[in-house]
One Martini backbone bead per residue (centre of mass of N, CA, C, O) as a GRO file, in nm:
protein
   89
    1MET     BB    1   2.028   6.538  -6.813
    2THR     BB    2   1.937   6.738  -7.057
    3GLY     BB    3   2.033   6.868  -7.350
    4LYS     BB    4   1.916   7.159  -7.270
    5GLU     BB    5   2.060   7.185  -7.001
    6LEU     BB    6   2.357   7.133  -7.100
    7ALA     BB    7   2.372   7.384  -7.293
    8HIS     BB    8   2.356   7.578  -7.018
    9GLN     BB    9   2.661   7.478  -6.903
   10HIS     BB   10   2.795   7.635  -7.147
   11ALA     BB   11   3.075   7.836  -7.292
   12VAL     BB   12   3.213   8.068  -7.523
   13TYR     BB   13   3.549   8.205  -7.535
   14THR     BB   14   3.737   8.456  -7.673
   15TYR     BB   15   4.090   8.434  -7.722
   16GLY     BB   16   4.132   8.615  -7.941
   17SER     BB   17   4.106   8.333  -8.168
   18LEU     BB   18   4.044   8.145  -7.923
   19PRO     BB   19   3.845   7.888  -7.810
   20LEU     BB   20   3.679   7.873  -7.508
   21THR     BB   21   3.566   7.654  -7.260
   22LEU     BB   22   3.290   7.683  -7.033
   23MET     BB   23   3.222   7.495  -6.744
   24TYR     BB   24   2.999   7.408  -6.517
   25SER     BB   25   3.061   7.384  -6.164
   26PRO     BB   26   2.925   7.205  -5.903
   27THR     BB   27   2.956   7.414  -5.619
   28ALA     BB   28   2.947   7.606  -5.363
   29THR     BB   29   3.047   7.787  -5.579
   30ALA     BB   30   3.079   7.952  -5.848
   31ALA     BB   31   3.194   7.762  -6.140
   32TRP     BB   32   3.462   7.715  -6.393
   33GLU     BB   33   3.573   7.532  -6.640
   34VAL     BB   34   3.867   7.554  -6.849
   35TYR     BB   35   3.894   7.511  -7.211
   36PHE     BB   36   4.125   7.386  -7.481
   37GLY     BB   37   3.970   7.175  -7.612
   38GLY     BB   38   4.089   6.909  -7.410
   39ASP     BB   39   4.225   7.123  -7.230
   40TYR     BB   40   4.300   7.201  -6.910
   41LEU     BB   41   4.323   7.538  -6.740
   42GLY     BB   42   4.096   7.550  -6.510
   43LEU     BB   43   3.960   7.763  -6.254
   44VAL     BB   44   3.653   7.974  -6.199
   45GLU     BB   45   3.579   8.158  -5.909
   46GLU     BB   46   3.342   8.286  -5.708
   47ALA     BB   47   3.375   8.591  -5.497
   48HIS     BB   48   3.266   8.693  -5.162
   49THR     BB   49   3.264   9.010  -5.016
   50ALA     BB   50   3.232   9.200  -4.766
   51GLY     BB   51   3.068   9.496  -4.881
   52GLU     BB   52   3.023   9.391  -5.156
   53ALA     BB   53   2.825   9.392  -5.440
   54TRP     BB   54   3.045   9.244  -5.619
   55PRO     BB   55   3.210   9.004  -5.746
   56SER     BB   56   3.473   8.808  -5.758
   57PHE     BB   57   3.769   8.633  -5.876
   58VAL     BB   58   3.934   8.304  -5.924
   59ALA     BB   59   4.221   8.170  -6.037
   60ARG     BB   60   4.278   7.800  -6.096
   61PRO     BB   61   4.513   7.607  -6.150
   62PRO     BB   62   4.618   7.320  -6.213
   63GLY     BB   63   4.645   7.159  -5.886
   64GLU     BB   64   4.496   7.436  -5.725
   65GLU     BB   65   4.199   7.419  -5.634
   66GLU     BB   66   4.250   7.331  -5.312
   67THR     BB   67   4.496   7.518  -5.312
   68GLY     BB   68   4.551   7.807  -5.223
   69ASP     BB   69   4.460   8.144  -5.355
   70GLY     BB   70   4.515   8.209  -5.618
   71ILE     BB   71   4.392   8.443  -5.875
   72PRO     BB   72   4.294   8.751  -5.862
   73ALA     BB   73   3.982   8.906  -5.988
   74ARG     BB   74   3.734   9.121  -6.101
   75ASP     BB   75   3.700   8.959  -6.366
   76TRP     BB   76   3.617   8.677  -6.548
   77ARG     BB   77   3.796   8.738  -6.796
   78VAL     BB   78   4.060   8.762  -6.650
   79ALA     BB   79   4.075   8.485  -6.536
   80VAL     BB   80   4.064   8.333  -6.807
   81GLU     BB   81   4.322   8.474  -6.926
   82LEU     BB   82   4.522   8.383  -6.704
   83LEU     BB   83   4.498   8.082  -6.781
   84ALA     BB   84   4.574   8.106  -7.078
   85ALA     BB   85   4.859   8.223  -7.029
   86ARG     BB   86   4.971   7.985  -6.844
   87ALA     BB   87   4.932   7.787  -7.091
   88GLY     BB   88   5.050   7.947  -7.365
   89LEU     BB   89   4.818   8.111  -7.549
   0.00000   0.00000   0.00000
């Protein structure tokens, strides 16, 4: 992957005054790993429900990426903030 391609694989989201890094995670569904500094806060996955025009999102805390239902959210920003709050930020 070139430096230019890598630059488009992450974003910074400000939670209060804290910068959180979202790194694209190539999975079967669109997903982003969320970090604060070097600390992994969890995964945000895009979810598609039949009959819904827009996707919803699921916040998956560390250790729960493959198990459980996660925490549903209608907006990706809410999913990121849920992970940050669970991490005590």
